[in-house]
C-alpha positions as CSV (number, residue, x, y, z in Angstrom):
1,M,0.0,0.0,0.0
2,I,1.3,3.4,-0.9
3,R,1.8,5.8,1.9
4,E,1.1,9.5,1.2
5,F,3.9,11.5,2.9
6,D,3.6,15.2,3.6
7,V,6.9,16.8,3.0
8,K,6.2,19.3,5.8
9,L,7.3,16.4,8.1
10,L,10.7,16.6,6.5
11,T,10.9,20.3,7.0
12,A,9.9,20.1,10.7
13,S,12.4,17.3,11.3
14,V,15.3,19.0,9.6
15,E,14.6,22.3,11.4
16,R,14.7,20.6,14.8
17,M,17.8,18.5,14.0
18,C,19.7,21.7,12.9
19,G,19.4,23.0,16.5
20,E,20.2,19.6,18.1
21,N,23.3,19.2,15.9
22,A,24.6,22.6,16.8
23,C,24.1,22.4,20.5
24,D,24.1,18.7,21.5
25,L,27.3,16.6,21.1
26,P,26.0,13.1,20.1
27,D,26.1,10.6,22.9
28,D,28.4,8.2,21.1
29,V,31.0,11.0,20.5
30,E,30.8,12.2,24.1
31,E,31.2,8.6,25.4
32,A,34.2,8.2,23.2
33,I,35.8,11.3,24.6
34,V,35.2,10.1,28.1
35,N,36.8,6.8,27.3
36,A,39.7,8.5,25.7
37,L,40.2,10.7,28.8
38,S,40.6,7.6,31.0
39,C,43.4,6.3,28.6
40,E,45.4,9.5,28.4
41,D,48.4,10.1,30.8
42,G,49.7,13.4,29.5
43,R,48.8,16.6,31.3
44,H,48.0,18.5,28.1
45,A,46.0,15.7,26.5
46,K,43.9,15.1,29.6
47,S,43.3,18.9,30.1
48,L,42.2,19.3,26.4
49,L,39.8,16.4,26.5
50,S,38.3,17.7,29.7
51,D,37.9,21.1,28.0
52,L,36.0,19.4,25.1
53,L,33.6,17.7,27.6
54,E,33.1,21.0,29.4
55,N,32.4,22.8,26.1
56,A,29.8,20.1,25.3
57,N,28.2,20.6,28.7
58,V,28.0,24.4,28.3
59,A,26.7,24.2,24.8
60,R,24.0,21.7,25.9
61,N,22.8,23.7,28.9
62,K,23.0,27.2,27.4
63,R,21.7,26.1,24.0
64,I,24.6,27.7,22.1
65,P,26.7,26.1,19.3
66,L,29.5,23.6,20.1
67,C,31.6,25.5,17.5
68,Q,31.3,28.7,15.6
69,D,31.4,26.7,12.4
70,T,27.9,25.3,12.4
71,G,28.6,23.5,9.2
72,L,27.3,22.8,5.7
73,A,24.2,20.6,5.9
74,V,24.7,17.1,4.4
75,V,21.5,15.0,4.2
76,F,21.1,11.3,3.5
77,L,17.5,10.4,2.8
78,D,16.5,6.7,2.6
79,V,13.0,6.6,1.1
80,G,10.8,3.6,1.2
81,R,9.6,2.4,-2.2
82,D,6.0,2.6,-0.9
83,V,6.3,6.3,-0.1
84,H,4.7,9.0,-2.2
85,F,5.8,12.5,-1.4
86,S,3.2,15.3,-1.4
87,G,5.8,17.7,-2.7
88,D,9.4,18.2,-3.5
89,P,11.6,16.6,-0.8
90,Y,14.6,18.7,-1.8
91,E,12.7,21.9,-1.3
92,A,11.3,20.6,2.0
93,I,14.8,19.8,3.3
94,N,16.2,23.2,2.3
95,E,13.2,24.9,3.9
96,G,14.1,23.0,7.1
97,I,17.7,24.1,6.9
98,R,16.6,27.7,6.3
99,L,14.2,27.8,9.2
100,G,16.6,25.9,11.6
101,Y,19.6,28.1,11.0
102,Q,17.4,31.2,11.4
103,R,15.6,30.0,14.5
104,Y,18.7,28.9,16.3
105,R,20.8,31.8,15.1
106,L,23.4,29.6,13.6
107,R,26.2,30.9,11.3
108,M,25.3,31.0,7.6
109,S,28.3,29.4,6.0
110,V,27.2,28.7,2.4
111,V,28.2,30.6,-0.7
112,G,26.1,30.1,-3.8
113,D,29.1,30.1,-6.2
114,P,32.5,28.7,-5.3
115,L,34.4,31.5,-7.0
116,R,32.3,34.6,-6.7
117,R,31.7,33.8,-3.1
118,V,28.3,35.4,-2.4
119,N,26.7,34.1,0.7
120,T,23.2,32.5,0.2
121,G,22.1,34.1,3.5
122,D,20.3,31.0,4.9
123,N,22.8,28.1,4.8
124,T,21.1,26.5,1.9
125,P,21.3,24.5,-0.3
126,A,22.0,21.3,1.6
127,I,24.0,18.5,-0.1
128,T,21.2,15.9,-0.3
129,T,21.4,12.3,-1.5
130,I,18.2,10.2,-1.8
131,R,18.3,6.4,-1.9
132,L,15.3,4.1,-2.5
133,V,14.9,1.3,0.1
134,P,12.1,-1.3,0.9
135,G,9.2,-0.2,3.0
136,D,7.0,2.8,3.7
137,R,9.3,4.8,6.0
138,V,11.7,7.8,5.4
139,T,15.0,7.8,7.3
140,I,16.7,11.1,7.4
141,T,20.4,11.5,8.5
142,L,21.8,15.1,8.9
143,L,25.5,15.9,9.2
144,S,26.5,19.4,10.0
145,K,29.9,19.4,8.4
146,G,32.5,21.9,9.5
147,F,35.2,22.8,7.0
148,G,38.2,22.9,9.2
149,S,38.3,19.1,9.0
150,E,36.6,19.0,5.5
151,N,39.5,21.0,4.0
152,M,42.0,18.4,5.3
153,S,40.2,15.5,3.5
154,R,41.8,13.8,0.5
155,L,41.1,11.4,-2.3
156,A,43.5,9.2,-4.4
157,M,43.3,6.8,-7.3
158,L,45.6,4.0,-6.2
159,R,46.8,1.1,-8.2
160,P,45.3,-2.3,-7.4
161,A,48.8,-3.5,-6.6
162,D,49.0,-0.9,-3.8
163,G,46.5,-3.1,-1.9
164,I,45.6,-2.8,1.7
165,E,49.1,-1.4,2.6
166,G,48.6,1.4,0.1
167,V,45.2,2.3,1.5
168,Q,46.6,2.3,5.1
169,A,49.6,4.5,4.1
170,F,47.2,7.0,2.4
171,V,45.0,7.3,5.4
172,L,47.9,7.7,7.8
173,E,49.5,10.3,5.5
174,T,46.2,12.2,5.3
175,V,45.9,12.4,9.1
176,K,49.6,13.4,9.4
177,L,49.2,16.2,6.9
178,A,46.1,17.4,8.7
179,G,48.0,17.6,12.0
180,P,46.2,20.0,14.4
181,N,44.3,21.8,11.5
182,A,41.3,19.3,11.6
183,C,40.8,19.8,15.3
184,P,41.6,16.3,16.6
185,P,40.6,14.0,18.2
186,L,39.1,13.0,14.8
187,V,36.4,10.8,13.4
188,V,37.8,9.3,10.2
189,G,35.6,8.2,7.4
190,V,37.3,6.0,4.7
191,G,35.8,5.0,1.4
192,I,37.4,2.3,-0.7
193,G,36.2,1.3,-4.2
194,G,33.6,2.5,-6.6
195,T,34.6,5.4,-8.9
196,F,36.3,8.8,-8.4
197,D,33.0,10.4,-7.4
198,H,31.5,7.5,-5.5
199,V,34.4,6.8,-3.2
200,A,34.1,10.3,-1.7
201,F,30.4,9.6,-1.0
202,L,31.4,6.4,0.8
203,A,33.8,8.2,3.0
204,K,31.3,10.9,3.8
205,K,28.6,8.4,4.6
206,A,31.0,6.6,7.0
207,L,31.0,9.6,9.2
208,A,27.3,9.1,10.0
209,R,28.0,5.6,11.5
210,P,27.8,5.7,15.3
211,I,31.1,5.4,17.1
212,G,31.7,1.8,18.3
213,V,29.7,0.2,15.4
214,R,32.1,-1.8,13.3
215,H,31.9,-2.9,9.7
216,S,29.7,-6.0,9.3
217,D,32.5,-7.8,7.5
218,P,35.1,-9.0,10.0
219,F,37.9,-8.3,7.6
220,Y,37.1,-4.6,7.4
221,A,36.2,-4.4,11.1
222,D,39.7,-5.6,11.8
223,F,41.1,-3.1,9.3
224,E,39.2,-0.3,11.1
225,E,40.7,-1.3,14.4
226,T,44.2,-1.4,12.8
227,L,43.8,2.0,11.3
228,L,42.6,3.5,14.6
229,T,45.5,2.0,16.5
230,K,48.1,3.3,13.9
231,I,46.5,6.7,13.8
232,N,46.7,7.0,17.5
233,Q,50.3,6.0,17.5
234,L,51.1,9.1,15.4
235,G,51.1,11.1,18.7
236,I,49.3,14.1,17.3
237,G,46.8,14.0,20.1
238,P,43.9,16.3,21.1
239,Q,44.2,19.6,19.3
240,G,47.6,18.6,18.1
241,F,49.3,19.0,21.5
242,G,50.4,15.3,21.7
243,G,48.8,12.2,23.3
244,H,47.3,8.9,22.6
245,T,44.0,10.2,21.2
246,T,44.4,11.5,17.6
247,A,41.2,9.8,16.5
248,L,38.1,8.6,18.3
249,S,37.0,6.2,15.6
250,V,37.6,5.0,12.0
251,A,34.8,3.8,9.8
252,V,35.3,2.2,6.4
253,N,32.7,1.8,3.6
254,I,33.4,-0.2,0.5
255,A,32.0,-0.7,-3.0
256,P,32.8,-2.8,-6.0
257,T,35.2,-1.2,-8.4
258,H,37.0,-1.7,-11.8
259,I,39.7,-4.3,-12.2
260,A,42.2,-1.5,-13.0
261,G,41.5,0.8,-10.0
262,L,41.6,1.2,-6.3
263,P,39.9,4.5,-5.4
264,V,40.3,5.6,-1.8
265,A,39.0,8.7,0.0
266,C,39.6,9.9,3.6
267,N,37.0,12.3,5.0
268,L,38.0,13.8,8.3
269,N,35.7,15.2,11.0
270,C,36.7,17.1,14.1
271,H,35.7,15.8,17.6
272,S,32.3,17.6,17.1
273,T,31.0,14.9,14.7
274,R,27.5,16.3,14.6
275,H,25.1,13.8,13.3
276,R,21.4,13.0,13.8
277,Q,19.1,10.4,12.4
278,E,15.3,10.1,12.5
279,V,12.8,7.7,11.1
280,L,9.5,9.2,9.8
């Protein structure tokens, strides 16, 4: 049976999630910082992690943003095949962004043209990807993506012969090059496979996975753990002042690819990995 879906539900959900993303550090991220604090032994590292937790507490209680960069909105929309929208879902999402950023007085960070640099004035448009899935539900995931970490992200077209060692070396090089500029401790999204454009999407989508949830394939779950261990052995530490916590999590997404290629993308996020998901 077809479900008639009023797109105003999308608008209301996105508007609310904009405020929550800005002011409420996700539980999984906060728990990861608490766990990291218990593992640090350096004075600077412990102090900085404590500051991040205090910042989260102040933002939550005073309803002010965790960071001045309240991000560019990235939306993943999983739409059940039995859903019929009453209107344009893209327009509904952008209206939610517009209302949310105005209502919560968040920084408008979007320019309408990458070279002429004129601000759109309402933080739209969102970067929206829609995927059809079974059922009659709509699942919306919102990332508020800051660009301090986004600017440190990288993509490479490796050779198949580079293999897993080449992928690992690329990820570690990306984190080393980022150093303190991506505001560690980081959440690291890694995409492997697909095409030049798709591998970046895989890495971005990986950032939406809750911390602590590993890849369903044990091979890649082990690879995630290996990458996290090696990243934390770099010694960059919280905010680049040294320590055992350069990253809180690594998530890998994969896709089939061509016999001649090994695309890999590394999308970095700062400790404020602001993500929300809602099923409508």
